[in-house]
Backbone as a ProteinNet text record, in pm:
[ID]
protein_1_A
[PRIMARY]
MQEIEIYTYDPKKRVLIPFVNSKVNAGFPSPAMDYLEQKIDLDEILITHPSSTFIIKVNGSSMIDEGICDKSYLIVDKSLNYKKNNIAIININGDLTVKKVEKRGSKFYIVGANKNFAPVEINEETEVMIWGIVTWVLNPKS
[TERTIARY]
83.9	0	88.6	53.8	137.2	105.3	204.6	189.3	139.9	35	-22.7	-2	46.8	60.2	-47.6	-130.2	-235.2	-208.5	-209.6	-186.4	-315.1	-355.4	-475.6	-436.7	-527.6	-508.7	-530.6	-439.8	-452.5	-451.5	-568.3	-575.4	-499.3	-462	-387.3	-241.2	-192	-52.4	-44.5	-53.8	-51.2	88.7	133.7	263.9	244.8	285.3	279.5	411.4	402.5	520	532.5	654.2	672	624.6	561.3	502.7	549.9	608.5	648.6	536.7	472.5	357.6	406.2	472.3	525.3	533	512	524.4	670.7	707.2	844.2	845.4	938.5	949.4	1017.6	968.9	1031.9	1124.6	1132.4	1222	1338.2	1355.1	1463.6	1428.3	1524.7	1497.3	1461.8	1379.6	1348.4	1398.4	1408.3	1456.1	1367.4	1430.5	1356.2	1318.3	1213.5	1174.1	1267.5	1303	1397.3	1329.1	1198.9	1129.2	1009.5	963.2	846.7	722.5	619.2	495.7	417.8	403.5	319.4	352.1	277.6	288.9	155.8	163.5	41.9	32.3	-88	-116.2	-153.5	-67.6	-94.9	-223.5	-261.2	-388	-505.1	-502.1	-611.5	-616.4	-501	-494.9	-524.2	-470.6	-475.7	-593	-651.5	-752.7	-883.7	-985.7	-1117.6	-1205.7	-1197.5	-1281.2	-1190.7	-1143	-1044.8	-1087.2	-1213.9	-1254.7	-1259.8	-1255.7	-1261.3	-1139.2	-1031.6	-911.9	-799.1	-731.3	-619.3	-505.8	-386.9	-271.5	-223	-201.9	-158.4	-29	66.9	194.3	183.9	223.8	212.5	330.2	298.2	399.1	375.4	460.2	444.9	435.2	422.2	427.3	310.6	198.9	87.4	17.3	45.9	-17.9	84	198.9	309.5	271.7	187.5	149.8	51.4	5.6	-76.4	7.3	138.6	226.4	231.2	179.4	182.6	292.7	395.9	516.4	524.7	617	649.2	695.4	640.5	670	600.3	508.8	425.5	334.9	296.2	194.3	67.5	-44.5	-172.9	-260.4	-320.1	-420	-553.3	-624.7	-745.5	-862.7	-971.5	-1092	-1200.4	-1239.1	-1339.6	-1482.1	-1501.9	-1637.9	-1684	-1594.3	-1629.4	-1685	-1778	-1832	-1744.6	-1733.8	-1654.1	-1721.7	-1641.7	-1687.7	-1594.8	-1643.9	-1565.9	-1428.1	-1325.1	-1184.5	-1121.2	-1194.2	-1129.6	-1026.9	-921.6	-827.9	-874.2	-886.2	-945.8	-861.1	-878.9	-829.1	-945	-918.5	-1022.6	-988.3	-1086.7	-1073.2	-1125.9	-1036.1	-1075.7	-1039.2	-1140.3	-1123.8	-1038.6	-1056	-987.2	-852.7	-803.4	-675.4	-698	-623.7	-633.7	-538.8	-587.1	-506.1	-547.1	-460.2	-493.2	-510.7	-629.1	-662.6	-781.5	-824.7	-948	-1046	-1173.3	-1275	-1322.4	-1325.8	-1370.5	-1478.9	-1574.5	-1676.1	-1637.7	-1626.6	-1593.9	-1703.6	-1786.9	-1904.8	-1998.5	-2032.3	-2122.3	-2046.5	-1913.7	-1833.3	-1757.7	-1724.7	-1645.6	-1509.6	-1407.4	-1270.7	-1202.8	-1109.2	-1019.2	-892.3	-853.4	-751.2	-639.1	-516.5	-400.7	-359.6	-247.9	-193.8	-48.8	-34	96.7	70.1	123.5	94.7	136.8	219.8	265.8	166.8	56.7	-43.5	-175.7	-226	-352.1	-471	-577.7	-699.9	-757	-827.9	-891	-1042.1	-1104.1	-1248.4	-1319.7	-1422.9	-1507.9	-1626.2	-1643.3	-1757.1	-1833.5	-1930	-2015.2	-1939.9	-1825.2	-1745.7	-1649.9	-1630.8	-1534.7	-1598.2	-1532.1	-1575.4	-1502.4	-1576.9	-1516.6	-1586.2	-1504.5	-1558.9	-1464.8	-1519.1	-1439	-1414.1	-1288.9	-1251.9	-1238.8	-1190	-1173.7	-1122.6	-1132.1	-1090.6	-959.5	-863.9	-736.1	-757.2	-720.5	-737.4	-604.7	-495.4	-362.7	-260.5	-155.6	-42.8	82.8	154.5	279	392.7	482.3	591.2	723.8	802.6	937.8	1024.3	1127	1220.8	1293.8	1300.7	1363.6	1513.2
-117.6	0	124.1	220.7	340.3	439.3	518.3	617.7	747.7	806	930.6	1037.9	1152.7	1267.2	1368.7	1409.1	1506.8	1628.7	1744.7	1870	1952.1	2008.6	2091.7	2237.2	2310.6	2452.5	2530.7	2619.1	2702.8	2848.4	2914.8	3051.9	3152.1	3114.4	3205.6	3215.5	3117	3115.6	3168.4	3297.9	3360.4	3413.1	3391.9	3440.6	3516	3641.4	3719	3703.3	3675	3647.5	3757.2	3807.9	3910.2	3861.1	3949.8	3916.7	4017.9	3969.3	4055.8	4051.3	4164	4169.9	4184.2	4080.7	4078.3	3932.4	3908.2	3771.3	3741.2	3616.4	3574.7	3497.3	3531.5	3465	3330.8	3233.2	3102.3	3088.8	3193	3193.7	3286.1	3387.5	3483.6	3578.9	3614.9	3701.6	3843.4	3908.5	4049.2	4123.2	4255.6	4328.4	4299	4267.2	4231.4	4357	4346.3	4456.5	4457.4	4575.8	4588.5	4604.2	4589.2	4606.3	4512.8	4494.2	4408.6	4496.1	4450.4	4526.1	4526.4	4411	4396.4	4265	4232.9	4101.8	4030.8	3899.9	3821.7	3718	3674.7	3570.2	3445.5	3344.2	3222.7	3154.8	3170.9	3113.2	3166.8	3294.6	3354.3	3299.1	3263.8	3212.3	3062.3	2987.4	2841.3	2778.3	2850.4	2788	2865	2797.6	2858.1	2832.8	2713.7	2673.7	2631.1	2726.8	2694.8	2585.5	2582.4	2484.7	2341.7	2325.1	2189.7	2157.2	2233	2214.2	2152	2056.9	1986.1	1979.8	1957	1932.4	1790.7	1715.6	1576.4	1559.7	1490.2	1461.5	1326.8	1323.1	1203.1	1109.2	980.7	875.8	781.5	787.1	697.6	772.5	695.8	754.3	713.9	673	625.4	736.5	864	975.5	1063.8	1008.3	1084.4	1153.7	1091.4	1152.1	1268.1	1291.5	1409.8	1515.3	1493.2	1589.4	1576.1	1465.8	1439.9	1338.5	1381.8	1301.6	1252.9	1162.1	1122.7	1247.9	1273.1	1388.7	1517.3	1510.8	1628	1656.7	1780.5	1818.1	1849.7	1794.8	1817.5	1900.9	2004.6	2080	2016.5	1972	1891.9	1961.1	1976.6	2039.7	1933.1	1908.2	1805.1	1853.1	1983.1	2033.8	2022.6	1989.3	1982.5	1845.8	1845	1720.2	1671.5	1539.7	1481.3	1506.5	1548.5	1563.8	1482.1	1443.9	1364.3	1427.6	1344.1	1380.6	1454.1	1473.6	1528.8	1429.9	1482.3	1399.9	1407.2	1292.7	1288.6	1205.8	1235.5	1147.4	1051.9	924.7	822.7	726.7	701.2	599.5	470.3	375.8	247.7	138.3	74.2	-32.5	12.6	137.5	189.2	254.4	252.4	314.6	435.4	544.3	662.4	650.5	692	694.5	815.8	860.6	970.2	909.4	927.6	867.4	942.2	892.6	936	818.9	849.8	746.1	753.1	636.7	631.3	526.3	558.2	460.7	404.7	272.6	203.3	101.9	131.6	47.6	64.9	-44.1	-37.3	-47.4	-50.5	-67.2	61.2	74.8	187.7	138.4	223.5	189.4	306.5	274.1	372.5	363.7	478.8	478.8	576.3	529.6	614.5	679.5	750	815.4	769.7	638.1	577	439.1	414.6	287.8	164.3	181.3	67.4	27	101	71.5	38.2	-82	-125.7	-60.1	-30.8	21	-81.4	-31.5	-117.8	-108.6	-222.9	-224.6	-204.4	-121.8	-102.3	-196.8	-285.6	-377.5	-368.2	-455.2	-447.8	-475.4	-543.5	-568.5	-454.1	-362.8	-254.1	-141	-102.2	13.5	135.6	227.5	344.1	470.4	571.7	702.4	809.2	907	1021.6	1105.9	1116.7	1188.3	1337.1	1374.5	1515.1	1528.8	1651.1	1680.1	1758.1	1716.4	1785.4	1915.3	2027.3	2156.8	2215.9	2180	2227.3	2117.8	2117.1	2026.1	2112	2089	2160.8	2060.5	2079.4	1984.2	2043.2	1959.1	2004.5	2011.2	2092.5	2098	1964.5	1906.3	1774.4	1779.6
0	0	0	-86.1	-95.2	15.6	49.4	154.5	92.7	148.8	100	205	161.6	250.8	212.8	308.4	283.3	370.2	306.7	376	370.2	482.1	482.5	460.5	403.8	377.8	505.4	538.7	657.1	612.5	607.6	557.4	644.1	766.1	853.8	812.2	739.3	696.1	553.1	537.6	406	378	256.9	214.5	83.5	81.8	-41.5	-114.7	-243	-324.9	-429.5	-454	-557.1	-693.4	-768	-897.3	-1000.3	-1107.6	-1218.5	-1320.3	-1343.4	-1433.6	-1578.1	-1625.9	-1761.2	-1803	-1930.4	-1980.2	-2007	-1993.6	-2019.9	-2151.2	-2237.5	-2366.6	-2351.7	-2425.9	-2426.2	-2547.5	-2628.2	-2744.5	-2715.3	-2798.7	-2778.3	-2666.1	-2583.6	-2469.6	-2512.1	-2428.5	-2447.8	-2325.2	-2332.7	-2214.5	-2093.6	-1982.3	-1861.3	-1784.8	-1708.6	-1621.2	-1501.8	-1456.5	-1345.6	-1211.1	-1208.2	-1081.5	-1074.3	-953.7	-931.2	-930.6	-997.8	-1006.7	-875.7	-815.4	-697.7	-629.8	-529	-465	-484.7	-500.4	-517.8	-407.1	-384.1	-287	-366.5	-364.7	-441.3	-397.6	-272.1	-226.2	-308.4	-340.4	-417.7	-559.6	-614	-750.5	-755.7	-660.2	-666.5	-592.8	-496.8	-411.4	-420	-473.7	-488.5	-366.7	-311.2	-197.5	-81.1	-1	104.1	201.5	239.9	341.3	287.7	155.8	99.6	13.8	31.1	-50.6	30.1	-32.7	28.2	-71.9	-22.1	-107.7	-78.6	-184.9	-173.1	-251.4	-193.3	-260.3	-329.8	-455.4	-538	-513.1	-513	-502.9	-620.4	-721.4	-835.7	-967.4	-1075.6	-1209.4	-1299.2	-1241.7	-1323.9	-1401.8	-1370.8	-1442.2	-1513.5	-1545	-1602.5	-1733.8	-1815.8	-1943.6	-1927.5	-1807.5	-1776.3	-1705.1	-1698.2	-1633	-1482	-1429.9	-1286	-1260.4	-1189.7	-1169.2	-1025.1	-1001.5	-865.6	-791.5	-676.4	-591	-633.9	-732.8	-764.8	-646	-632.1	-534.6	-611.7	-566.3	-630.8	-539.2	-593.6	-519.3	-554.4	-452.3	-469.7	-401.6	-475.7	-422.8	-406.6	-281.9	-253.3	-280.2	-305	-325.4	-470.6	-561.6	-703.8	-740.6	-833.8	-886.9	-1001.7	-1014.5	-1122.2	-1255.9	-1354.7	-1492.3	-1581.2	-1697.1	-1791.3	-1811.2	-1807.5	-1826.5	-1708.9	-1597.7	-1478.5	-1426.6	-1368.8	-1294.1	-1149.7	-1087	-953.5	-858.1	-731	-626.3	-600	-616.4	-608	-495	-410.9	-307.6	-368.3	-392.3	-449.5	-349.5	-298.8	-199.5	-81.1	-38.6	79.4	53.9	-70.2	-103.2	-193	-167.3	-252	-370.2	-487.4	-607.9	-690.6	-778.7	-870.1	-1009.4	-1066.6	-1196	-1257.4	-1373.4	-1438.5	-1437.2	-1456.1	-1472.5	-1617.4	-1683.7	-1822.9	-1839	-1925	-1962.5	-2098.8	-2106.2	-2230.7	-2255	-2353	-2375.3	-2257.9	-2191.8	-2075.9	-1943.5	-1949.5	-1828.2	-1794.7	-1666.1	-1618.9	-1573.4	-1595.7	-1560.5	-1490.1	-1402.3	-1345.3	-1429.5	-1487.3	-1590.1	-1554	-1568.1	-1549	-1679.8	-1676.9	-1795.5	-1813.5	-1821.1	-1840.2	-1899.9	-2017.6	-2088.2	-2010	-1908.1	-1828.3	-1719.1	-1706.1	-1603.8	-1671.5	-1646.8	-1707.5	-1636.7	-1711.4	-1648.4	-1550.3	-1449.5	-1349.7	-1369.6	-1396.8	-1417.2	-1283.9	-1287.7	-1170.7	-1185.6	-1088.8	-1092.9	-960.9	-943.2	-823.2	-693.4	-701.6	-581	-548.4	-641.5	-624.2	-544	-435.7	-359	-413.5	-473.7	-538.3	-491.4	-459	-423.9	-478.3	-546.5	-590.1	-466.2	-424.6	-302.1	-327.8	-446.4	-481	-623.4	-675.9	-812.2	-809.7	-890.8	-900.8	-979.3	-917.2	-982	-1029.5	-964	-1002.6	-974.9	-1058.1	-1039.8	-1022.3	-914.5	-888.5	-894.5	-989.6	-1008.5	-961.1	-894.2	-857.1	-983	-977.3	-1087.7	-1094.7	-1215.3	-1227.3	-1221.7
[MASK]
++++++++++++++++++++++++++++++++++++++++++++++++++++++++++++++++++++++++++++++++++++++++++++++++++++++++++++++++++++++++++++++++++++++++++++++

């Protein structure tokens, strides 16, 4: 069984981060701004529903083709309803995993984003609950 780390959002611990109000080119460089425009609060940008938002650290590579790597941090909102193609934290038979749910014909599957991981069929014996919807992925520098 994999180890899951869940972090709760604490609105009292706010950190303002300097923000340069300019786009950065991914091609040839342009003259950079020599000053910071303002400070931003990442909580305001990343978290819509503070009381139902958690951060979970990923262990494994089953969602690598969706840009979710081993040691990624996922911002998860438990107040959102699952919609087709959402990436979700799913409780399957008591274990949390990050995957998508797909309907293929008349059957439903829990599906990763890595060809090395086979889909898991959901049947009447499978205990499945959508725990929350992934709203942001934060990846460490490789």
